Backbone bond lengths (Angstrom), bond angles and torsions (degrees), N, CA, C in turn:
res aa  C-N    CA-C-N  psi(-1)  N-CA   C-N-CA  omega(-1)  CA-C   N-CA-C  phi
1 M - - - 1.454 - - 1.520 110.84 -
2 G 1.335 116.56 150.32 1.445 121.40 177.92 1.512 111.28 -79.61
3 Q 1.303 115.74 -179.92 1.457 120.66 179.43 1.528 110.61 -70.11
4 P 1.343 117.47 151.08 1.466 119.64 175.48 1.523 110.46 -62.74
5 V 1.325 116.00 151.82 1.457 121.77 -175.51 1.520 109.54 -105.48
6 V 1.329 116.06 127.26 1.466 122.80 179.43 1.525 108.40 -116.25
7 L 1.313 115.93 133.85 1.460 121.81 177.89 1.522 110.18 -99.40
8 M 1.332 117.27 129.12 1.451 122.93 171.60 1.534 106.76 -118.11
9 P 1.350 117.56 101.57 1.474 119.72 -173.94 1.527 114.23 -64.85
10 K 1.341 117.02 -37.61 1.457 121.63 -177.39 1.527 109.15 -136.10
11 P 1.340 117.52 163.76 1.466 119.47 -179.56 1.529 112.14 -57.79
12 M 1.329 115.32 143.45 1.455 122.95 176.97 1.522 108.60 -129.77
13 H 1.319 115.75 176.31 1.459 120.14 176.49 1.522 109.18 -56.08
14 A 1.325 116.25 140.56 1.463 121.43 -173.05 1.522 113.13 -58.33
15 T 1.335 118.44 -25.86 1.460 120.32 -178.43 1.520 112.25 -63.02
16 V 1.327 117.64 -26.17 1.461 119.63 -178.69 1.521 110.49 -68.08
17 A 1.322 116.81 -53.40 1.468 120.23 178.98 1.528 111.02 -62.52
18 E 1.328 116.41 -40.21 1.465 120.16 179.94 1.527 110.90 -63.25
19 G 1.325 116.42 -41.80 1.455 120.34 -178.14 1.514 113.31 -70.49
20 L 1.320 116.51 -30.99 1.464 120.85 -179.58 1.520 112.36 -83.33
21 S 1.328 116.81 -17.71 1.463 121.38 -177.49 1.529 111.23 -56.68
22 G 1.328 115.15 130.12 1.450 120.93 -179.64 1.512 114.19 88.84
23 H 1.335 116.70 -13.23 1.466 120.88 -179.31 1.523 113.32 -106.09
24 C 1.323 116.35 -14.70 1.454 119.43 -176.32 1.522 109.72 -161.29
25 E 1.316 115.28 170.56 1.465 120.53 168.57 1.522 106.44 -94.38
26 L 1.317 116.44 123.39 1.459 120.96 -176.72 1.525 109.56 -105.43
27 I 1.336 115.92 120.11 1.455 121.23 175.46 1.523 108.07 -92.59
28 R 1.323 116.63 111.20 1.464 121.86 175.07 1.526 107.47 -88.72
29 L 1.316 115.64 91.36 1.461 120.65 -167.03 1.524 112.82 -60.93
30 W 1.351 117.68 -35.85 1.465 120.54 -177.51 1.528 112.45 -66.92
31 E 1.333 116.45 -17.41 1.453 119.79 179.61 1.529 112.55 -87.71
32 E 1.313 116.59 -10.98 1.466 120.56 -177.77 1.523 110.64 -78.39
33 S 1.322 116.91 140.48 1.466 120.84 179.70 1.522 112.01 -70.09
34 D 1.327 116.76 -29.29 1.465 121.28 178.45 1.529 108.39 -133.84
35 P 1.334 117.95 81.15 1.472 120.78 -176.05 1.518 113.56 -56.73
36 D 1.329 117.73 -39.60 1.466 120.34 -178.95 1.516 111.08 -62.38
37 A 1.322 116.54 -39.87 1.462 120.15 179.90 1.525 110.96 -66.85
38 V 1.335 115.77 -38.06 1.463 119.98 178.52 1.526 110.28 -64.51
39 L 1.328 116.89 -44.91 1.466 119.88 178.19 1.512 111.52 -61.06
40 A 1.324 116.70 -41.93 1.466 120.49 -178.83 1.522 110.75 -64.95
41 A 1.335 115.88 -38.04 1.463 119.58 -176.88 1.527 112.70 -77.23
42 R 1.324 117.34 -30.13 1.472 120.76 -173.60 1.528 112.74 -109.81
43 R 1.318 118.29 8.50 1.470 122.32 -171.10 1.524 113.30 -56.23
44 D 1.315 117.70 -34.01 1.465 120.58 -177.29 1.517 112.77 -89.86
45 E 1.344 117.02 1.54 1.458 120.84 179.53 1.525 112.50 -106.89
46 I 1.320 116.42 -25.08 1.467 120.36 -175.74 1.524 109.89 -72.50
47 V 1.330 116.82 116.56 1.464 120.55 -176.23 1.521 112.68 -108.65
48 A 1.332 116.62 -10.22 1.470 119.76 -179.36 1.518 109.33 -148.05
49 V 1.336 115.08 151.10 1.460 121.79 177.71 1.524 107.62 -126.69
50 A 1.330 116.27 128.88 1.467 122.13 173.41 1.525 107.33 -108.23
51 T 1.318 116.37 123.24 1.465 118.94 -173.44 1.522 112.09 -135.07
52 G 1.314 114.44 146.25 1.458 120.13 176.44 1.502 112.95 -115.79
53 G 1.318 117.87 16.57 1.459 120.33 179.31 1.511 114.09 147.84
54 T 1.324 117.96 -1.29 1.460 121.27 176.80 1.526 109.97 -62.76
55 P 1.330 119.03 130.64 1.467 119.70 176.04 1.528 111.08 -60.87
56 I 1.319 115.95 125.94 1.462 121.34 179.33 1.524 107.40 -117.66
57 N 1.324 116.50 112.20 1.462 122.04 -179.21 1.520 108.93 -135.92
58 D 1.341 116.39 -170.62 1.460 120.05 -178.81 1.522 111.80 -58.38
59 A 1.334 116.22 -42.04 1.461 120.08 -178.75 1.529 111.00 -61.89
60 F 1.336 116.87 -41.22 1.468 119.98 178.22 1.524 109.90 -66.47
61 L 1.334 116.54 -45.74 1.465 120.01 -177.41 1.519 111.93 -64.75
62 D 1.331 117.45 -27.74 1.467 120.50 175.00 1.526 111.17 -60.06
63 Q 1.336 116.23 -28.86 1.464 120.68 -177.99 1.527 113.06 -81.41
64 V 1.356 116.55 -14.26 1.474 120.72 -179.66 1.532 108.81 -132.70
65 P 1.340 117.57 64.47 1.468 120.69 -171.84 1.530 114.31 -64.31
66 A 1.338 117.69 -18.31 1.466 119.46 -179.78 1.526 112.58 -89.75
67 A 1.313 116.95 -7.51 1.468 120.08 -178.42 1.521 111.17 -64.67
68 R 1.321 115.75 137.84 1.462 120.09 179.49 1.523 113.26 -123.86
69 I 1.338 117.42 -4.22 1.456 120.06 176.57 1.526 109.34 -148.34
70 V 1.331 115.34 137.27 1.457 122.83 172.77 1.524 106.32 -119.01
71 A 1.321 116.70 110.72 1.463 122.04 -177.29 1.524 109.05 -101.14
72 S 1.327 115.84 114.76 1.462 121.58 -173.84 1.524 110.74 -103.59
73 F 1.333 115.23 141.52 1.462 124.10 -179.41 1.527 108.04 -91.42
74 G 1.337 117.13 105.07 1.456 121.60 -177.74 1.512 111.30 129.45
75 V 1.329 115.87 161.84 1.467 120.19 176.79 1.530 110.57 -78.55
76 G 1.333 116.45 -47.89 1.454 120.06 178.89 1.512 111.28 -68.28
77 Y 1.321 116.47 137.87 1.466 119.78 -179.89 1.528 111.25 -137.21
78 D 1.362 116.20 33.49 1.452 119.53 -179.50 1.531 112.85 -70.19
79 H 1.333 117.58 -8.84 1.469 120.43 173.75 1.524 112.03 -81.38
80 I 1.329 116.68 -4.20 1.463 122.33 -178.69 1.525 109.42 -116.09
81 D 1.320 116.50 131.29 1.458 120.81 173.83 1.524 107.08 -84.29
82 A 1.332 115.01 84.24 1.463 120.57 -174.49 1.527 112.01 -66.35
83 A 1.334 117.21 -31.10 1.472 119.74 177.83 1.516 110.74 -67.24
84 A 1.330 116.85 -42.20 1.468 120.33 177.68 1.522 110.55 -63.97
85 A 1.327 116.14 -39.15 1.461 119.95 178.15 1.525 111.04 -63.81
86 A 1.340 116.53 -43.11 1.461 120.59 -178.92 1.531 111.37 -61.29
87 K 1.328 117.86 -37.58 1.466 121.23 178.64 1.519 111.67 -61.85
88 R 1.330 116.53 -26.46 1.457 121.79 178.77 1.523 112.24 -91.87
89 G 1.344 116.55 -1.89 1.450 119.92 -175.80 1.508 113.88 80.15
90 V 1.327 116.92 21.40 1.466 122.20 -179.05 1.524 109.16 -99.53
91 V 1.308 116.89 120.69 1.458 122.30 178.79 1.527 109.94 -79.44
92 V 1.323 116.22 136.39 1.467 122.31 173.94 1.524 107.71 -112.37
93 T 1.329 116.21 133.30 1.461 120.50 176.97 1.524 109.84 -122.02
94 N 1.330 115.79 156.68 1.461 121.68 173.44 1.531 108.30 -130.93
95 T 1.333 117.00 -167.56 1.474 118.98 -175.44 1.525 111.40 -125.18
96 P 1.331 117.92 66.19 1.468 120.07 179.81 1.527 111.20 -76.75
97 G 1.314 115.04 165.72 1.459 120.21 173.55 1.512 114.15 86.22
98 V 1.325 117.57 -50.71 1.464 119.97 -172.36 1.519 113.24 -73.76
99 L 1.333 118.20 -15.17 1.461 119.61 -179.81 1.525 113.65 -116.27
100 D 1.320 116.91 6.28 1.460 120.42 -175.99 1.525 112.51 -57.12
101 D 1.336 116.97 -47.74 1.458 120.31 -175.44 1.522 111.72 -64.90
102 E 1.333 117.08 -41.54 1.462 119.57 -178.74 1.525 111.21 -63.36
103 V 1.329 116.88 -44.50 1.463 120.20 -178.92 1.523 110.32 -67.47
104 A 1.338 116.97 -40.01 1.464 119.95 177.37 1.521 110.99 -63.63
105 D 1.329 116.76 -39.52 1.466 120.05 176.58 1.526 111.12 -62.47
106 T 1.337 115.90 -40.68 1.466 120.14 178.81 1.523 110.59 -63.36
107 A 1.335 116.78 -41.48 1.464 120.32 178.24 1.520 110.78 -61.03
108 L 1.334 116.38 -43.70 1.462 120.07 179.26 1.528 110.41 -65.76
109 G 1.334 116.20 -39.82 1.456 119.54 177.37 1.516 112.10 -61.94
110 L 1.323 116.29 -43.78 1.463 120.51 177.50 1.521 111.57 -61.68
111 L 1.330 115.90 -39.54 1.453 119.47 -179.98 1.536 110.50 -64.33
112 L 1.321 116.75 -46.14 1.466 120.52 178.16 1.529 111.23 -61.52
113 M 1.328 116.00 -44.63 1.456 120.59 -179.26 1.521 111.46 -62.85
114 T 1.332 115.30 -38.63 1.459 120.14 -176.25 1.527 111.54 -75.52
115 V 1.314 116.03 -47.51 1.463 120.09 -178.34 1.526 111.24 -62.10
116 R 1.333 116.92 -45.62 1.462 121.07 -173.86 1.529 113.07 -94.79
117 E 1.341 117.53 3.47 1.465 122.34 178.49 1.532 111.54 55.15
118 L 1.317 116.57 41.09 1.459 120.55 -175.61 1.533 113.41 -65.97
119 P 1.333 119.87 -41.29 1.473 117.92 177.09 1.530 112.22 -63.19
120 Q 1.331 115.97 -38.73 1.473 119.64 178.75 1.520 110.31 -64.52
121 A 1.333 116.48 -40.11 1.463 120.29 179.88 1.522 110.83 -65.75
122 E 1.323 116.63 -38.46 1.468 119.30 177.99 1.526 111.07 -65.22
123 R 1.337 116.40 -43.47 1.466 119.69 177.76 1.540 110.79 -61.09
124 Y 1.313 116.03 -36.93 1.470 121.85 177.66 1.533 110.23 -59.92
125 L 1.321 115.28 -45.21 1.461 120.11 179.23 1.527 111.06 -65.50
126 R 1.325 116.53 -47.75 1.466 120.92 -176.84 1.528 111.94 -62.95
127 A 1.317 116.37 -29.63 1.461 120.40 179.85 1.534 112.44 -80.46
128 G 1.328 117.26 -0.20 1.459 120.98 179.03 1.513 114.10 80.37
129 K 1.341 117.28 11.04 1.457 119.41 -175.00 1.529 113.33 -76.65
130 W 1.322 118.09 -23.75 1.465 120.66 178.55 1.541 109.39 -61.09
131 Q 1.326 114.58 -47.28 1.463 118.71 179.79 1.530 111.62 -73.35
132 Q 1.330 115.49 -35.73 1.468 119.66 -175.56 1.524 112.94 -79.63
133 D 1.342 116.50 -44.40 1.471 120.66 -171.75 1.522 114.13 -112.38
134 G 1.322 118.01 -5.55 1.451 119.93 -178.85 1.519 112.26 97.62
135 S 1.310 116.53 -167.27 1.465 122.71 -173.98 1.527 112.50 -61.03
136 Y 1.317 114.60 151.06 1.459 120.13 174.47 1.531 108.30 -64.51
137 P 1.332 118.13 141.78 1.478 120.18 -177.76 1.525 112.35 -57.56
138 L 1.303 116.58 147.60 1.459 121.47 177.09 1.524 109.84 -59.36
139 T 1.326 115.93 136.92 1.461 119.16 179.03 1.529 109.75 -83.14
140 K 1.320 115.39 150.08 1.464 120.98 -173.60 1.523 113.27 -84.18
141 A 1.336 116.15 -25.97 1.461 119.70 -173.50 1.523 110.96 -107.16
142 T 1.323 115.59 161.50 1.460 121.86 176.89 1.528 108.30 -142.06
143 M 1.320 116.51 158.88 1.466 120.50 -179.95 1.525 111.23 -74.72
144 S 1.308 116.85 -42.83 1.456 121.71 -173.87 1.524 111.90 -58.83
145 G 1.324 115.18 130.65 1.457 120.43 175.55 1.517 115.45 83.12
146 R 1.325 117.71 2.92 1.462 118.39 178.44 1.525 110.27 -69.26
147 R 1.316 115.20 157.13 1.469 122.56 179.28 1.521 107.60 -113.49
148 L 1.328 115.72 111.02 1.459 122.20 -172.17 1.523 111.20 -98.01
149 G 1.307 116.30 128.31 1.454 121.89 173.31 1.515 109.71 -109.46
150 I 1.315 117.11 129.43 1.462 121.81 -178.57 1.524 108.58 -108.28
151 L 1.311 116.44 121.49 1.458 122.67 175.18 1.514 107.57 -93.51
152 G 1.330 116.12 96.05 1.452 121.78 -178.27 1.514 111.99 105.92
153 L 1.325 117.13 80.81 1.468 120.87 -175.96 1.526 109.66 -89.54
154 G 1.333 115.71 70.14 1.450 121.47 172.78 1.517 109.80 -98.23
155 R 1.342 116.43 -150.37 1.465 120.19 -178.53 1.526 111.69 -60.56
156 I 1.332 115.68 -47.49 1.463 119.13 -177.88 1.522 110.25 -69.05
157 G 1.324 117.09 -41.35 1.458 120.78 177.79 1.515 111.59 -58.38
158 Q 1.339 116.72 -42.31 1.458 120.17 178.77 1.529 110.99 -65.78
159 A 1.336 115.95 -38.96 1.469 119.47 178.60 1.526 110.97 -63.83
160 I 1.330 116.72 -36.12 1.468 120.22 176.52 1.526 110.15 -67.06
161 A 1.326 116.23 -43.96 1.469 120.33 178.90 1.525 110.99 -58.84
162 D 1.318 116.99 -40.71 1.464 120.91 178.87 1.535 111.18 -63.25
163 R 1.317 116.07 -37.42 1.460 120.13 -176.10 1.532 113.42 -73.61
164 V 1.326 117.55 -31.15 1.462 118.69 -176.02 1.526 112.79 -85.36
165 A 1.330 117.61 -13.79 1.464 120.48 -176.90 1.532 112.82 -56.11
166 P 1.344 119.59 -43.41 1.471 118.85 -178.80 1.529 114.19 -64.73
167 F 1.335 117.54 -16.17 1.461 120.54 178.73 1.533 112.57 -84.41
168 G 1.320 116.54 -0.24 1.461 119.65 -176.94 1.513 112.23 75.19
169 I 1.324 116.94 28.89 1.469 122.74 -179.03 1.521 109.39 -97.48
170 S 1.330 116.94 128.05 1.461 120.85 176.65 1.525 109.59 -80.25
171 V 1.332 116.81 156.29 1.466 121.83 -176.29 1.522 110.36 -127.39
172 A 1.330 115.16 134.55 1.463 123.20 169.90 1.519 106.39 -133.81
173 Y 1.333 116.85 171.37 1.465 117.47 -176.01 1.525 111.80 -155.61
174 H 1.326 113.73 162.37 1.466 121.64 170.69 1.517 108.60 -132.66
175 N 1.318 115.65 126.20 1.464 124.70 171.82 1.519 107.78 -128.80
176 R 1.319 115.81 175.38 1.458 118.40 172.64 1.525 111.23 -64.37
177 S 1.340 116.54 -27.84 1.466 120.42 177.37 1.527 109.06 -143.45
178 E 1.308 115.42 156.52 1.461 121.40 -177.93 1.521 110.67 -72.66
179 K 1.337 116.15 145.80 1.453 121.57 -179.90 1.529 110.00 -111.89
180 D 1.313 115.80 163.24 1.464 121.39 -179.78 1.529 109.04 -85.45
181 V 1.320 115.24 73.15 1.468 122.17 179.76 1.522 108.18 -134.58
182 D 1.321 115.90 168.48 1.461 120.28 -177.65 1.531 113.02 -84.40
183 Y 1.320 118.45 -11.08 1.457 120.79 -177.11 1.530 110.73 -74.38
184 E 1.322 115.19 150.68 1.460 119.62 179.66 1.525 110.48 -70.81
185 Y 1.313 115.16 135.57 1.471 121.81 -177.88 1.527 109.82 -105.84
186 Y 1.342 115.84 136.90 1.455 121.68 174.40 1.532 108.91 -118.59
187 P 1.319 117.45 127.58 1.472 120.42 -174.17 1.521 114.55 -70.94
188 T 1.334 118.05 -16.70 1.459 120.31 176.07 1.526 109.53 -129.13
189 L 1.317 115.22 154.61 1.462 120.09 -179.70 1.524 111.57 -68.06
190 V 1.318 116.99 -36.56 1.469 120.12 179.39 1.527 110.09 -62.96
191 E 1.338 117.00 -42.02 1.466 120.24 177.90 1.522 110.87 -62.07
192 L 1.332 116.04 -41.90 1.463 119.25 177.76 1.523 110.28 -60.56
193 A 1.339 116.22 -50.05 1.466 120.39 -178.01 1.520 111.70 -59.44
194 R 1.312 116.86 -37.10 1.465 121.37 -178.00 1.531 111.29 -68.15
195 N 1.319 117.70 -23.78 1.460 120.88 -174.24 1.528 114.21 -108.24
196 V 1.336 117.03 8.52 1.462 120.83 175.95 1.529 108.62 -130.68
197 D 1.337 116.28 172.01 1.464 119.21 173.84 1.525 111.76 -121.41
198 T 1.331 115.78 3.69 1.457 121.27 177.44 1.525 107.86 -141.28
199 L 1.325 117.30 125.67 1.464 121.33 -178.73 1.519 108.65 -119.94
200 V 1.340 115.80 120.74 1.462 121.49 178.64 1.518 109.13 -108.94
201 V 1.320 115.69 126.68 1.467 121.75 -177.32 1.524 108.95 -97.14
202 V 1.358 115.85 121.11 1.464 120.45 -178.90 1.522 110.88 -137.26
203 I 1.340 117.97 27.81 1.465 120.27 -178.72 1.522 110.70 -101.19
204 P 1.340 117.04 158.44 1.460 120.09 179.65 1.526 111.78 -65.54
205 G 1.327 115.79 159.20 1.458 120.86 173.42 1.519 110.74 -83.42
206 G 1.327 115.81 -169.92 1.462 121.03 -179.00 1.510 111.65 118.41
207 D 1.324 114.97 174.00 1.466 120.41 -175.91 1.525 112.65 -60.37
208 S 1.336 117.29 -35.69 1.466 120.09 -174.64 1.524 112.92 -71.57
209 T 1.326 117.61 -20.09 1.465 120.05 -178.23 1.530 112.68 -116.76
210 R 1.321 117.53 6.35 1.460 120.75 -177.54 1.535 110.64 -61.48
211 H 1.326 116.92 127.53 1.462 124.70 178.21 1.531 112.34 54.92
212 L 1.320 115.94 31.23 1.462 119.74 176.46 1.528 110.15 -61.42
213 V 1.333 115.90 -37.98 1.464 120.28 174.14 1.526 107.05 -88.55
214 N 1.328 115.25 98.94 1.468 121.59 -173.37 1.524 110.15 -117.63
215 A 1.325 115.71 -169.42 1.471 120.28 -177.13 1.526 111.57 -60.07
216 E 1.329 117.63 -37.91 1.468 120.99 -179.59 1.524 110.83 -63.81
217 V 1.321 116.52 -42.91 1.467 120.66 179.79 1.524 110.50 -66.16
218 L 1.325 116.95 -42.86 1.465 120.72 -179.36 1.522 111.31 -65.48
219 E 1.321 116.94 -37.63 1.464 119.93 176.97 1.525 110.34 -65.59
220 A 1.331 116.39 -38.22 1.467 119.93 178.00 1.521 111.25 -66.88
221 L 1.319 117.79 -31.92 1.465 121.90 178.83 1.527 110.86 -64.38
222 G 1.315 116.39 -39.75 1.461 120.19 168.71 1.518 115.76 91.26
223 P 1.331 116.21 173.56 1.473 122.32 -171.24 1.526 114.71 -67.08
224 D 1.322 118.51 -17.87 1.467 120.99 174.13 1.525 111.38 -95.19
225 G 1.320 115.55 2.12 1.460 120.54 -170.99 1.518 114.43 -76.41
226 I 1.328 114.29 146.02 1.465 122.25 175.57 1.527 108.10 -126.37
227 L 1.324 115.75 132.88 1.459 121.67 176.93 1.524 108.82 -108.00
228 I 1.338 116.01 128.98 1.461 122.47 175.30 1.522 107.65 -119.89
229 N 1.334 117.63 126.74 1.465 120.35 179.48 1.524 109.95 -125.53
230 V 1.347 115.76 114.78 1.464 121.99 175.10 1.526 109.91 -122.81
231 A 1.333 116.48 20.18 1.464 121.16 -175.63 1.525 110.82 -102.60
232 R 1.326 116.45 -94.42 1.452 123.57 176.92 1.521 108.48 -135.86
233 G 1.314 116.86 138.60 1.451 120.88 -178.57 1.505 113.40 -62.02
234 S 1.336 116.79 -28.51 1.464 120.45 -177.05 1.516 112.70 -67.11
235 V 1.329 118.21 -18.23 1.470 120.85 -179.24 1.525 110.96 -67.90
236 V 1.329 117.29 -27.02 1.465 122.28 -176.42 1.523 110.49 -106.06
237 D 1.309 116.48 132.24 1.467 121.61 172.00 1.523 107.12 -72.83
238 E 1.325 117.14 101.56 1.465 120.45 -172.18 1.520 112.94 -63.82
239 Q 1.331 117.77 -36.67 1.455 118.86 179.46 1.525 110.57 -66.75
240 A 1.329 116.27 -40.15 1.462 119.78 176.06 1.518 110.82 -63.48
241 L 1.333 116.97 -36.89 1.462 120.76 178.28 1.526 110.81 -66.55
242 V 1.328 116.53 -44.53 1.464 120.19 177.43 1.523 110.31 -57.25
243 D 1.319 116.73 -46.54 1.465 120.54 179.97 1.521 111.32 -62.12
244 A 1.341 116.57 -41.36 1.465 120.46 -179.00 1.530 111.78 -66.69
245 L 1.314 117.04 -38.49 1.468 120.65 178.12 1.523 111.29 -69.50
246 R 1.327 116.13 -40.03 1.467 120.79 -177.09 1.524 111.68 -68.70
247 T 1.337 117.14 -37.13 1.465 121.07 -174.89 1.522 113.55 -92.43
248 G 1.355 116.88 -5.45 1.457 119.06 -177.59 1.518 113.62 81.37
249 T 1.319 116.71 13.47 1.466 119.90 175.00 1.520 110.20 -59.34
250 I 1.350 116.46 -38.25 1.460 121.39 168.81 1.525 107.91 -125.26
251 F 1.308 116.21 164.95 1.466 121.20 -174.46 1.529 112.19 -78.41
252 A 1.350 116.46 -46.51 1.461 118.89 -173.37 1.523 109.90 -165.63
253 A 1.335 115.33 170.65 1.462 121.05 176.58 1.522 109.52 -144.14
254 G 1.332 115.68 145.80 1.460 122.81 173.36 1.513 108.45 -123.57
255 L 1.324 117.06 118.28 1.463 121.35 -171.10 1.522 111.64 -125.04
256 D 1.333 115.87 131.88 1.460 121.20 171.84 1.519 110.90 -109.79
257 V 1.336 116.92 -6.28 1.468 121.85 -176.02 1.529 109.33 -137.35
258 F 1.335 115.09 155.36 1.461 120.81 -173.69 1.526 109.69 -143.08
259 E 1.329 115.20 159.95 1.463 120.40 -174.81 1.518 113.30 -62.80
260 H 1.326 117.00 -39.57 1.469 120.04 -171.76 1.527 110.06 -127.74
261 E 1.319 115.89 55.85 1.465 120.29 -177.89 1.524 111.66 -59.37
262 P 1.359 117.91 143.28 1.463 126.20 1.61 1.532 115.06 -84.87
263 K 1.320 117.06 8.21 1.463 118.74 175.78 1.529 109.49 -73.45
264 V 1.314 115.41 140.00 1.463 121.61 177.85 1.519 108.02 -118.08
265 H 1.321 116.40 137.91 1.466 120.17 177.70 1.530 108.46 -49.68
266 P 1.338 118.59 122.04 1.470 120.23 -173.73 1.521 114.20 -58.50
267 D 1.332 117.17 -30.26 1.466 118.66 -179.69 1.526 112.21 -70.00
268 L 1.345 116.67 -29.12 1.466 118.81 177.18 1.521 110.82 -61.56
269 L 1.326 116.01 -33.85 1.466 120.31 -177.74 1.527 112.67 -68.08
270 T 1.319 116.48 -19.52 1.471 120.26 -177.10 1.522 112.75 -98.65
271 L 1.317 117.78 -8.02 1.465 120.44 -174.00 1.527 111.10 -88.95
272 P 1.313 118.48 123.06 1.465 120.95 -177.79 1.520 113.47 -69.84
273 N 1.331 117.64 -18.34 1.465 120.46 -178.18 1.528 112.05 -99.46
274 A 1.337 117.24 22.52 1.463 121.85 174.44 1.524 109.09 -119.10
275 V 1.336 116.64 123.32 1.462 122.50 174.61 1.522 107.12 -100.33
276 L 1.328 117.33 124.07 1.457 121.84 -169.65 1.531 111.06 -123.95
277 L 1.339 116.18 131.40 1.457 122.29 175.87 1.531 109.07 -124.10
278 P 1.342 118.75 149.79 1.468 121.89 -176.55 1.529 113.98 -86.51
279 H 1.326 117.34 58.44 1.468 124.11 177.37 1.530 111.24 51.06
280 V 1.310 114.28 63.32 1.470 120.61 -178.06 1.532 111.95 -109.83
281 G 1.328 117.27 14.54 1.456 121.02 -172.59 1.519 115.30 -50.64
282 S 1.332 117.60 -44.81 1.464 120.83 -179.40 1.519 111.81 -111.46
283 A 1.313 117.11 16.06 1.469 121.43 -168.87 1.521 113.23 -85.23
284 T 1.336 115.70 67.04 1.457 121.12 168.86 1.523 107.85 -123.15
285 V 1.313 116.53 153.23 1.466 120.29 -178.42 1.530 111.82 -58.88
286 P 1.349 119.99 -49.53 1.469 118.96 -179.42 1.524 113.26 -60.13
287 T 1.333 116.46 -39.65 1.470 118.81 -177.25 1.523 111.27 -69.44
288 R 1.321 117.26 -42.09 1.462 119.15 179.63 1.534 111.29 -65.49
289 I 1.311 116.96 -34.33 1.469 119.92 175.03 1.528 109.67 -63.77
290 A 1.323 116.10 -44.99 1.468 120.06 179.35 1.526 111.33 -62.52
291 M 1.332 117.16 -38.95 1.461 120.37 177.82 1.528 110.86 -64.66
292 G 1.329 116.60 -44.36 1.457 120.12 178.31 1.514 111.87 -61.96
293 N 1.333 116.13 -41.73 1.464 119.78 179.09 1.527 111.49 -62.68
294 L 1.343 117.18 -36.34 1.459 119.64 -179.86 1.531 111.23 -69.96
295 V 1.334 117.53 -35.07 1.474 120.11 173.06 1.530 109.33 -57.76
296 V 1.323 115.79 -48.01 1.466 120.95 -179.45 1.530 110.74 -62.01
297 E 1.319 116.71 -45.68 1.467 120.51 -177.81 1.519 111.58 -62.37
298 N 1.338 117.36 -37.41 1.461 119.71 177.16 1.522 111.13 -62.71
299 I 1.325 116.95 -45.00 1.465 120.31 -178.68 1.528 111.11 -67.51
300 L 1.322 117.04 -46.70 1.466 119.64 -178.02 1.522 111.55 -66.62
301 N 1.333 117.14 -36.03 1.465 119.48 177.58 1.522 110.40 -66.35
302 W 1.326 115.19 -35.34 1.473 119.12 177.35 1.525 110.12 -64.92
303 F 1.344 116.85 -42.18 1.458 120.48 179.05 1.524 111.22 -62.70
304 S 1.343 117.20 -40.09 1.467 120.70 -173.19 1.516 114.11 -84.04
305 S 1.351 116.49 -31.80 1.470 118.27 -173.41 1.523 114.81 -130.41
306 G 1.337 117.07 -9.79 1.465 119.75 -178.04 1.512 113.34 78.50
307 T 1.334 116.99 14.03 1.464 120.36 177.93 1.528 109.52 -128.28
308 A 1.330 115.49 153.12 1.460 121.30 177.72 1.521 109.64 -104.37
309 L 1.322 116.24 152.50 1.461 120.76 -178.46 1.512 112.70 -80.24
310 T 1.332 117.11 -39.91 1.460 120.70 -175.81 1.535 110.65 -132.80
311 P 1.338 116.82 66.85 1.463 118.89 176.94 1.526 111.33 -69.02
312 V 1.312 116.96 147.86 1.469 120.36 175.35 1.532 107.81 -75.16
313 P 1.337 118.03 163.40 1.467 119.67 -175.46 1.524 114.67 -53.89
314 E 1.331 117.73 -37.33 1.464 120.38 -178.34 1.536 111.92 -64.45
315 S 1.327 115.84 -20.40 1.476 120.58 -178.03 1.513 112.62 -102.32
316 A 1.312 117.91 5.37 1.469 121.52 -171.38 1.525 113.33 -59.18
317 D 1.325 117.70 -31.27 1.467 120.38 -175.52 1.529 113.25 -93.17
318 L 1.321 117.23 2.44 1.473 120.05 -177.29 1.534 110.99 -90.02
């Protein structure tokens, strides 16, 4: 028999192709002159899909009926209908663990930047205003004594909680269910927001969490409140956030993710109390290499043993 056939619909980090080299035949679909013809001709041979963001749904899976694993690059997998895949016996994997520290560091960086208005202060200096107008105005907020609420206390949420402890910041959280941790648990997001002054979003995207952080939650967070989002932009109602920032319903926001990336809500760009990053949470060379290697390891482990290393919850029983 020949080597197993893996489909890569769009370009991915180079470590994926390098790691799979010699272990399989890799179809780089974007390089084909007629991708549809290639899929039609090879549909019964493709046993695995490596993806970095291609939407994978029933219609896509119909084109690769022999596929038994979809290995995704990244923790978030809302571009994949994992439930539909599971019904077909197709395992979906992601890359948890290897990027937790980078994303947690980004969240902490956003919090520091937002609380202390560091980007605004830098712009003040670059514009020559320090010399012209004197010192940058005193900032109203401080890190010490803040009350942090974590929406989604998973690996990354725990890493964030560990990082804020030395600042004297208390931690509470909201999950679908309570965990065996020392942090205070709130059964609803509104209750959490009402009892903290900083809300960090670390939950997956998808239909079940779309606009979970809405106008009601932002109002509960209050005028001293800061929102940090390093998860998925779809979790936050961006228009409600814009309104809350503009009216002073909350104090500020630090965002690494947006609803319609790479497009950013134009009003966010004009608000001085919004700190914005271009989705760089895990964007370091070592972390991206580790993520690519985990994609490869999931596929190769599937070939050798029929099991995946990091299946998503919907695939846990496969």
